[in-house]
DOSEDREN-553592 format. One record per residue: x, y, z of N, C-alpha, C in turn; residue in three letters. Coordinates in steps of 0.1 Angstrom, whole numbers, plus 5000, padded with zeros to 4 digits. Atoms other than C-alpha are relative to their C-alpha. Example, Ala and Ser with C-alpha at 12.3 -4.5 7.8 and 13.67 -1.06 7.14 Angstrom:
BEGIN
500949885000512349555078500950125000ALA
499149895000513749895071499250115008SER
END
This chain:
BEGIN
500849885000500050005000500950125000UNK
499149885001501550334990499650105011UNK
500249904990501950625014500250144994UNK
499949865004501350995006500550085012UNK
499549924989503251255027500150144995UNK
499749865001503451625031501350025008UNK
498749984994507051715039500450155000UNK
499749864999507952055052501550015006UNK
498649994996511652165056500450145002UNK
499349874998513452465071501549975000UNK
498650035001517052465060500950085010UNK
499049934992520052555082500550124992UNK
499549875007521352905074501249974992UNK
498850025008524752775063499749924988UNK
500450085012523052525039499350094990UNK
500749905009520852805025501050094994UNK
499049925006523953015020500849934990UNK
499350095010525652725002499249994987UNK
500950015012522552694979500150134993UNK
499949865007522753074972501350014992UNK
498749985006526453054964500449894990UNK
499750115008526452724945498849974990UNK
501250025009524152724914499549864999UNK
500450145002524152344911499249955012UNK
500750044988522752314946498750085003UNK
501249914997519952574943498749934998UNK
501350065003517252354929499849885009UNK
500250114990516552144960498849914996UNK
501150095004513252024945500549894990UNK
499450105010515151854916500849905008UNK
499250104992517551694941499149915008UNK
500950084992514751584963499149904991UNK
500750095010512751444933500849884997UNK
499250125002515651214926500149915012UNK
500050084988515951104962498749925002UNK
501350074999512251024962500049884990UNK
500050115010512650824930500949895003UNK
499150104996515650644943499449895010UNK
500750094990513350484970498749954994UNK
501250065007510650394944498850105002UNK
501149914998508550704952499750094987UNK
500549925011506750954930499750145005UNK
500349864996506951334935498750044994UNK
501349955005503551504932500150154999UNK
499849865001504351864940501150055009UNK
499049944992507152084953499850154999UNK
500149865000506952444963501150065009UNK
499149924991509452694977499150095008UNK
500849924991508152905006501050105007UNK
499249924991509353165030499350025013UNK
500650004987508753215066500549885008UNK
499650114991508652915089500749884993UNK
499450105008509452665061500650054987UNK
499449965013511652695030499449924988UNK
500550095010510352405010498849925005UNK
501250094998507052205008500049904989UNK
500050115010506951864991498849915003UNK
501050104999504051634985500449884991UNK
499650115008504951284973499549875005UNK
500550134997504050924973501249905001UNK
499050114999506250634985499349875000UNK
500650135002505650264979499549945013UNK
500450054986505450195017500750085010UNK
499449934989506350315051501549995002UNK
498650024999509750165051500850084990UNK
499349915010510750345019499950155004UNK
500149874995509350665034501050035011UNK
499049984989511350625066501450004995UNK
498750005006514450545046500450134993UNK
499849875007514050855025500250115011UNK
499949904989513551065057501349995007UNK
498750024993516550905074501150064991UNK
499049945009518650995043500150155001UNK
500149865000517451345043500550065013UNK
499649964987518051385080501549995002UNK
498650034997521551245080501050104994UNK
499149905006522951515057500050145007UNK
500049884992522051795082499750124993UNK
500449885008520552025056498950085008UNK
501249944994517452095077500250045015UNK
500149954986517152305109498949915007UNK
501150094996513852115113499249974988UNK
500950045011511351935092498849935007UNK
501250074995507951775095499549924989UNK
500650095009506551475077498649975005UNK
501450024996502751455077499449904991UNK
500750105009501051135064498750064995UNK
501249955006498151215041499049884997UNK
501050095004494851035035499250064989UNK
501049955010492551065005498850055008UNK
501249954993489351245013499049885003UNK
500950124997487450915010500549925012UNK
499450074989489850745034499750085013UNK
500249924989489451035058498549985005UNK
501450024997485651005057499849865006UNK
500150144995485950625062500649995014UNK
499450004987488250685092499050065011UNK
501049944991485550905108498849905003UNK
501050104998482950635102500549895009UNK
499450104992485250375117500150045015UNK
499949944987485850595147498650005007UNK
501349994994482150635153499349865002UNK
500650135000481250265148500849895008UNK
499150094993484150095167499750005015UNK
500250014986483249975202501350025007UNK
498849984993485850095226499750065014UNK
500249944987486250185263500950125002UNK
499149884999488650465255499150125004UNK
500749884996487650785272501050115005UNK
499149894995489051125283500449975015UNK
499550024987491151125315499150075011UNK
500949934990488851385332498650004995UNK
501450005004485051385331499650134993UNK
500449875005484951755321500450014985UNK
499649995014486651685287499049964990UNK
END
């Protein structure tokens, strides 16, 4: 089963300076597209940003192990000050998850009665 992910990244300042000063390193989306493909994934969209995050990626990986391997690789190079990977569901799967939550018998409850 494939996994879709939203990946947000804020680069370290020294890495961003290196991208500014080294033309071959500027297109991080192209470099990341190749890293996604190396693990059998498929890039869907990449956007540059400013503010809290520098780049936003949406991509599909063949499974969770491939996704984790891709994120391990990305993390080990120290490019990011911080990043966030958010698993994504299709709208239909999201609706189905709400149905499942409402229909599944469980004794799970809040810790306090006021919640």
